[in-house]
C-alpha positions in Angstrom: 68.2 -25.6 19.4 65.1 -26.1 17.2 65.2 -22.5 15.9 68.9 -22.9 15.0 68.1 -26.1 13.0 65.2 -24.3 11.2 67.4 -21.3 10.3 70.1 -23.5 8.8 68.3 -24.4 5.5 67.4 -20.7 5.2 71.0 -19.6 5.6 72.1 -22.3 3.2 69.7 -21.1 0.6 70.7 -17.5 1.0 74.4 -18.3 0.7 73.8 -20.5 -2.3 71.8 -17.8 -4.0 74.6 -15.2 -3.4 77.3 -17.6 -4.7 75.2 -18.4 -7.8 74.5 -14.7 -8.4 78.2 -13.7 -8.1 79.3 -16.6 -10.3 76.7 -15.7 -13.0 77.8 -12.1 -13.0 81.5 -13.0 -13.3 80.7 -15.4 -16.2 78.7 -12.8 -18.0 81.5 -10.2 -17.5 84.2 -12.4 -19.1 82.0 -14.1 -21.7 83.0 -11.7 -24.5 86.6 -12.9 -24.2 85.6 -16.4 -25.3 82.5 -15.9 -27.4 81.4 -13.5 -30.2 79.8 -10.5 -28.5 76.9 -10.1 -31.0 75.8 -13.7 -30.4 76.0 -13.1 -26.6 73.9 -10.0 -27.0 71.3 -12.0 -29.0 71.2 -14.5 -26.1 70.6 -11.6 -23.6 67.8 -10.1 -25.7 65.9 -13.3 -26.2 66.6 -14.4 -22.6 64.9 -11.2 -21.4 62.1 -11.7 -24.0 61.4 -15.3 -22.8 61.6 -14.3 -19.2 59.1 -11.5 -19.8 56.7 -14.0 -21.5 57.2 -16.4 -18.5 55.6 -13.8 -16.2 52.3 -14.3 -18.1 52.7 -18.0 -19.1 54.4 -19.4 -16.0 53.2 -17.2 -13.1 50.0 -15.9 -14.6 48.9 -19.2 -16.1 47.9 -17.5 -19.4 49.1 -18.8 -22.8 49.7 -15.7 -24.9 50.5 -15.9 -28.6 50.8 -12.1 -29.1 54.1 -11.1 -27.5 55.8 -10.7 -30.9 53.6 -7.6 -31.3 55.4 -6.0 -28.3 58.8 -7.3 -29.2 58.7 -6.4 -32.9 56.6 -3.3 -32.5 59.0 -1.8 -30.0 61.8 -2.7 -32.4 60.2 -0.8 -35.3 59.4 2.3 -33.1 62.9 2.4 -31.7 64.5 1.9 -35.1 62.4 4.8 -36.5 63.2 7.0 -33.5 66.9 6.4 -33.8 67.2 6.7 -37.6 64.6 9.3 -38.5 64.1 11.4 -35.4 67.7 11.3 -34.1 66.9 10.1 -30.6 69.7 8.9 -28.3 70.0 5.3 -27.3 68.3 5.8 -23.9 65.4 7.8 -25.4 65.0 5.3 -28.2 64.7 2.4 -25.7 62.2 4.4 -23.6 60.0 5.2 -26.5 60.0 1.6 -27.6 59.1 0.4 -24.1 56.3 3.1 -23.9 54.8 1.8 -27.1 54.9 -1.8 -25.8 53.2 -0.7 -22.5 50.4 1.1 -24.3 49.9 -1.7 -26.8 50.0 -4.3 -24.0 47.3 -2.4 -22.1 45.0 -2.1 -25.1 45.5 -5.7 -26.1 45.1 -6.8 -22.5 41.8 -5.0 -22.0 40.4 -7.0 -24.9 42.0 -10.4 -24.3 42.0 -10.6 -20.5 38.3 -11.2 -20.2 38.7 -14.6 -21.9 40.3 -17.6 -20.4 42.3 -20.6 -21.7 42.0 -21.4 -25.4 39.9 -18.3 -26.0 42.5 -16.0 -24.4 45.3 -17.6 -26.5 43.3 -17.3 -29.8 42.3 -13.7 -29.0 46.0 -12.7 -28.5 46.9 -14.5 -31.7 44.2 -12.7 -33.6 45.2 -9.3 -32.2 48.8 -10.0 -33.0 47.9 -10.9 -36.6 46.0 -7.6 -36.9 49.1 -5.8 -35.6 51.3 -7.7 -38.1 49.3 -6.4 -41.1 49.2 -2.9 -39.6 53.0 -2.9 -39.5 53.1 -4.4 -43.0 51.0 -1.6 -44.4 52.6 1.3 -42.4 54.8 3.4 -44.6 57.6 3.9 -42.1 58.3 0.1 -41.8 59.2 -0.3 -45.5 57.2 -3.6 -45.7 59.5 -6.6 -46.5 62.6 -4.4 -46.5 62.3 -3.3 -42.9 64.2 -0.4 -41.4 67.8 -1.0 -42.2 71.1 0.6 -41.2 69.8 1.9 -37.8 72.5 4.0 -36.2 73.9 3.3 -32.7 73.9 6.7 -31.0 75.7 7.5 -27.8 74.1 6.8 -24.5 73.4 10.1 -22.7 76.0 11.6 -25.0 78.8 10.0 -22.9 79.1 6.3 -23.9 79.7 5.4 -27.5 77.9 2.2 -28.5 79.5 1.8 -31.9 82.0 -0.8 -30.6 80.5 -4.3 -30.1 82.3 -4.9 -26.8 81.0 -1.6 -25.3 77.5 -2.3 -26.6 77.6 -5.8 -25.0 78.2 -4.3 -21.5 75.4 -1.8 -22.1 73.0 -4.5 -23.2 74.1 -6.6 -20.2 73.3 -3.7 -17.8 69.9 -3.2 -19.3 69.3 -7.0 -19.3 70.2 -7.2 -15.6 67.8 -4.3 -14.8 65.0 -6.1 -16.7 65.7 -9.3 -14.8 65.8 -7.5 -11.5 62.3 -6.1 -12.3 61.1 -9.7 -13.0 62.6 -11.0 -9.8 61.0 -8.2 -7.8 57.6 -8.9 -9.4 57.9 -12.6 -8.6 59.0 -12.1 -5.0 56.4 -9.5 -4.1 53.0 -9.8 -2.5 51.7 -9.1 -6.0 53.5 -12.1 -7.3 52.2 -14.3 -4.5 48.6 -13.1 -5.3 49.2 -13.8 -9.0 50.3 -17.4 -8.2 47.2 -17.9 -6.1 45.0 -16.7 -9.0 46.9 -19.1 -11.3 46.3 -22.1 -9.0 42.6 -21.4 -8.2 41.0 -18.3 -9.7 37.5 -19.0 -8.4 38.8 -19.2 -4.8 40.8 -16.0 -5.3 37.6 -14.3 -6.5 35.7 -15.6 -3.5 38.4 -14.0 -1.3 37.8 -10.6 -2.9 40.7 -10.4 -5.4 40.0 -8.5 -8.5 41.7 -11.2 -10.6 41.3 -9.4 -14.0 43.2 -6.4 -12.6 46.1 -8.6 -11.5 46.2 -10.4 -14.8 46.0 -7.2 -16.8 48.8 -5.7 -14.7 51.2 -8.6 -15.2 50.3 -8.7 -18.9 51.3 -5.0 -19.3 54.5 -5.5 -17.3 55.4 -8.5 -19.5 54.6 -6.4 -22.6 56.9 -3.6 -21.5 59.8 -5.9 -20.8 59.2 -7.7 -24.2 59.4 -4.3 -25.8 62.7 -3.5 -24.0 64.1 -6.8 -25.4 63.0 -5.8 -28.9 64.5 -2.3 -28.7 67.8 -3.8 -27.5 67.8 -6.2 -30.5 67.6 -3.2 -32.8 70.7 -1.7 -31.3 72.5 -4.9 -31.7 71.6 -5.9 -35.3 70.7 -2.3 -36.5 67.6 -3.6 -38.4 63.9 -4.1 -37.7 61.9 -6.5 -39.9 58.5 -8.1 -40.2 60.0 -11.3 -38.8 60.0 -9.7 -35.4 56.3 -9.1 -35.4 55.2 -12.4 -37.0 53.3 -15.0 -35.0 56.2 -17.4 -35.5 58.3 -15.2 -33.2 55.6 -15.7 -30.5 55.7 -19.4 -31.0 59.5 -19.5 -30.9 59.7 -17.7 -27.6 57.0 -19.9 -26.1 59.2 -22.9 -27.1 62.2 -21.4 -25.4 60.2 -21.0 -22.2 58.8 -24.5 -22.3 62.2 -26.0 -22.9 63.9 -24.2 -20.1 61.0 -24.6 -17.6 57.8 -22.7 -17.3 57.3 -20.9 -13.9 61.0 -20.9 -13.1 63.2 -17.8 -13.0 66.2 -19.2 -14.8 64.3 -21.6 -17.1 63.5 -19.2 -20.0 67.1 -18.0 -20.2 68.4 -21.5 -20.4 65.7 -22.4 -23.0 66.6 -19.3 -25.1 70.3 -20.2 -24.9 69.6 -23.7 -26.0 67.5 -22.8 -29.0 69.7 -20.0 -30.2 72.9 -22.1 -29.8 71.3 -24.8 -32.0 70.3 -22.2 -34.6 73.7 -20.5 -34.6 76.0 -23.5 -34.7 73.9 -25.9 -36.8 72.8 -23.3 -39.5 76.0 -24.0 -41.6 75.4 -27.8 -41.5 73.2 -30.0 -43.6 71.0 -30.8 -40.6 67.6 -29.1 -40.8 67.7 -26.7 -37.8 63.9 -26.6 -37.4 63.6 -30.4 -37.3 66.5 -30.5 -34.7 64.8 -28.0 -32.5 61.5 -29.9 -32.9 63.2 -33.2 -31.8 64.7 -31.4 -28.8 61.3 -30.2 -27.8 59.8 -33.7 -28.2 62.6 -35.1 -26.1 62.0 -32.4 -23.4 58.3 -33.1 -23.3 58.8 -36.9 -23.0 61.8 -36.9 -20.6 61.7 -33.4 -18.9 58.1 -32.5 -18.5 59.0 -29.6 -16.2 61.6 -28.3 -18.5 65.4 -28.4 -18.0 65.6 -26.2 -14.9 62.3 -27.5 -13.5 63.6 -31.1 -13.6 66.9 -30.0 -12.0 65.1 -28.3 -9.2 62.9 -31.3 -8.7 66.0 -33.5 -8.2 67.5 -31.3 -5.5 67.3 -32.5 -1.9 64.2 -31.1 -0.1 66.4 -29.5 2.5 68.0 -27.2 -0.1 64.9 -25.6 -1.4 61.4 -25.2 0.1 58.3 -25.6 -2.0 58.0 -21.8 -2.3 61.6 -21.5 -3.6 61.3 -24.4 -6.0 58.7 -22.5 -8.0 60.8 -19.4 -8.3 64.4 -20.4 -9.0 
């Protein structure tokens, strides 16, 4: 009898998760029928970008200000590969991700030895160096950027010139990226990463090579950020300096904080909130930057855990255990 009562919350959580997953997939599948596909693709790109940053910020406990380098750098590389080298869509995405992985490894080796404020400032300094490198590089065309990037076929079979077809392609890649993040979070590696975040000296005393764990998650986060940037190039057919500027890193951190740091769904919700405000308030007389700032202040004062974090905190304890509360 006791075992049956203990398994009930677990079954309830499992059924709830399946229902939410199926409902989310159905909503994403029909969303282009009601909303502009390009705007939806932008939400998916930045949702993946914010979720990638959340691996480092929320689960690794490291405040990084350099993720625009991976996002915008991969965008530049993919744009050049598609326009000048004639790569296909799949190959263009892969070369962008490869660039982000290598850059993340090199930046991580330098920055990961620092902690707290010094880690954040190191990533910011390295990001600014990368920004000026892209500004000076001849293939980026400085302020003009790489424009009119073509949308080649995927594997020579699927044409991506149509916005609706491209939406479902971006959605598929987005789901693959989110599946990778889910797997990282719910793996022994993710559990070890959480332990390091909570008490690094104790993890060191237990024999964990904490710098290796932090470098690994930093590189994974960089690769996924690069994937998001490469997808953005396919959507908007342009790569500019805005994508590699430090303001982009600050904006994606804001998205993550608004949605809920250390939660799986939080960064996506935060990205949707910020982009919706930017999109629908841009044509009004209301200053969008001030409005987003007010939303952030309100979140800090009223929702210290972020939107999703506060919702999870309000759920009855029988629905989610402490382990699940961190990872929804």
